[in-house]
C-alpha positions in Angstrom: 17.3 -25.5 10.2 17.1 -22.7 7.7 20.0 -20.9 6.5 20.0 -17.1 7.4 20.4 -16.5 3.4 16.9 -18.3 2.7 15.5 -16.5 5.9 16.5 -13.2 4.6 15.3 -14.1 0.9 12.0 -15.3 2.6 11.5 -11.9 4.7 12.4 -9.9 1.5 9.8 -11.7 -0.6 7.2 -10.9 1.8 8.2 -7.1 2.0 8.1 -7.5 -1.9 4.6 -8.7 -1.8 3.6 -5.8 0.7 5.5 -3.1 -1.5 3.8 -4.4 -4.5 0.1 -4.1 -3.0 0.9 -0.8 -1.8 2.3 0.2 -5.0 -0.9 -0.9 -6.8 -3.0 0.9 -4.0 -1.0 4.1 -4.7 -1.6 4.0 -8.4 -5.3 3.4 -8.0 -5.4 6.5 -5.6 -3.2 8.5 -7.8 -5.2 7.9 -11.0 -8.7 8.2 -9.2 -7.5 11.7 -8.0 -6.7 12.9 -11.4 -3.0 12.4 -11.0 -3.2 15.2 -8.2 -0.3 14.5 -5.6 -1.9 16.2 -2.8 -5.0 14.0 -2.9 -2.8 11.1 -3.6 -0.5 11.7 -0.5 -3.5 12.2 1.6 -5.1 9.0 0.5 -2.1 6.9 1.1 -0.4 8.3 4.0 -2.6 6.8 6.4 -1.0 4.9 9.1 -3.6 2.2 9.4 -3.3 1.4 5.8 0.5 0.9 6.3 -0.1 -1.3 9.3 -2.6 -3.5 7.4 -0.3 -4.1 4.4 3.2 -4.3 6.0 2.0 -5.5 9.4 -1.1 -7.8 9.1 -0.4 -8.8 5.5 3.2 -9.9 6.2 2.1 -11.6 9.6 -0.8 -13.3 7.9 1.3 -14.5 5.0 3.8 -16.1 7.4 1.1 -17.7 9.4 -0.4 -19.1 6.3 3.1 -20.5 5.0 3.5 -22.1 8.4 -0.1 -23.8 8.0 0.9 -24.8 4.3 4.2 -26.5 5.6 2.8 -27.9 8.8 -0.1 -29.7 6.9 2.0 -30.3 3.7 -0.4 -28.4 1.5 0.3 -28.5 -2.2 -2.9 -27.3 -3.9 -2.9 -23.7 -5.2 -6.5 -23.6 -4.5 -6.1 -24.3 -0.7 -3.4 -21.7 -0.6 -5.5 -19.1 -2.5 -8.5 -20.0 -0.1 -6.3 -19.5 2.9 -5.2 -15.6 1.8 -8.8 -15.0 0.9 -10.0 -16.1 4.5 -7.0 -14.0 5.8 -8.2 -11.1 3.8 -11.8 -11.4 5.0 -11.3 -12.5 8.6 -9.6 -9.5 10.0 -12.5 -7.3 9.4 -14.9 -9.6 11.4 -13.1 -8.5 14.3 -15.3 -5.1 13.8 -18.2 -7.1 13.9 -20.6 -8.1 11.0 -22.4 -5.4 9.1 -22.8 -4.3 5.7 -19.5 -2.3 5.8 -17.3 -5.2 7.1 -18.4 -7.3 4.4 -17.7 -4.7 1.9 -14.3 -4.1 3.7 -13.8 -7.8 3.7 -14.4 -8.3 0.0 -11.7 -5.6 -0.6 -9.5 -7.6 1.8 -9.9 -10.7 -0.3 -8.9 -9.0 -3.3 -5.8 -7.4 -1.5 -4.8 -10.6 0.1 -4.8 -12.4 -3.4 -2.7 -9.3 -4.8 -0.4 -9.8 -2.0 -0.2 -13.6 -2.7 0.6 -12.8 -6.4 3.3 -10.6 -5.2 4.7 -13.5 -3.0 4.7 -15.7 -6.1 6.1 -13.2 -8.4 9.0 -12.3 -5.8 10.1 -16.0 -5.7 10.2 -16.1 -9.6 12.1 -13.0 -10.1 14.9 -11.3 -8.2 14.5 -7.9 -9.9 10.9 -7.9 -8.7 11.7 -9.0 -5.3 14.4 -6.3 -4.6 12.4 -3.3 -6.5 9.1 -3.9 -4.4 10.7 -4.6 -1.2 13.3 -1.8 -1.0 13.1 0.7 -3.8 9.2 1.1 -4.2 8.6 1.5 -0.5 11.5 3.9 0.0 10.4 6.0 -3.1 6.7 6.0 -1.7 7.9 6.9 1.7 9.8 9.9 0.3 6.9 10.9 -1.9 4.3 10.7 1.0 6.8 12.7 3.3 6.8 15.7 0.7 4.5 18.6 1.2 2.5 19.3 -1.7 0.6 22.2 -0.5 3.3 24.7 -1.2 2.7 27.2 -3.9 5.4 29.3 -5.7 4.9 32.8 -5.9 2.3 33.0 -3.1 1.5 36.4 -1.8 -0.2 37.0 1.4 -1.0 40.3 3.0 -2.4 40.4 6.6 -4.6 43.2 7.7 -6.1 43.5 11.3 -9.0 41.1 11.0 -8.1 39.3 7.4 -5.8 37.7 5.2 -5.5 38.6 1.5 -3.8 35.9 -0.6 -2.9 35.9 -4.2 -0.7 33.7 -6.4 1.2 35.1 -9.3 0.3 32.6 -11.9 1.9 32.8 -15.4 -1.1 31.2 -17.1 -3.6 33.7 -15.7 -1.4 36.7 -17.2 -1.3 35.0 -20.5 -5.1 34.8 -20.7 -5.3 38.5 -19.9 
């Protein structure tokens, strides 16, 4: 029987791996959007993405661990292959097309990053708790903010139209 302390540590390591993958995805979207928070939040606030990473990713990893334990797998190559299969296989549920092959390839890459996160979380308690707790909460708070609010925004509504302007210090300096 597994002790409750080991079970909690095991679950936290799975959440750390998911948090690590989600953090890397957040960084990719952030830098590819020229560090604009509105585009970043729009890119990473998709519930399907959260479900794939924190739902499917964790469940697939637990299933892989069960297979590894059941069949006494010790080779790193086999573990990596299982993660790659899990990363690709989920997209086959949508049929076989060029899009599912591309999505499956991305899924393999993400699954391998997830596996790396599980390995890193077993070797570092700091990594484990930062990516299992701090990073997901921080990203959730960032995502829940509204980045469309503008300061000094002025709107004048007339009968059939709306006139808006923004008092921008930079524009006053150029004049």
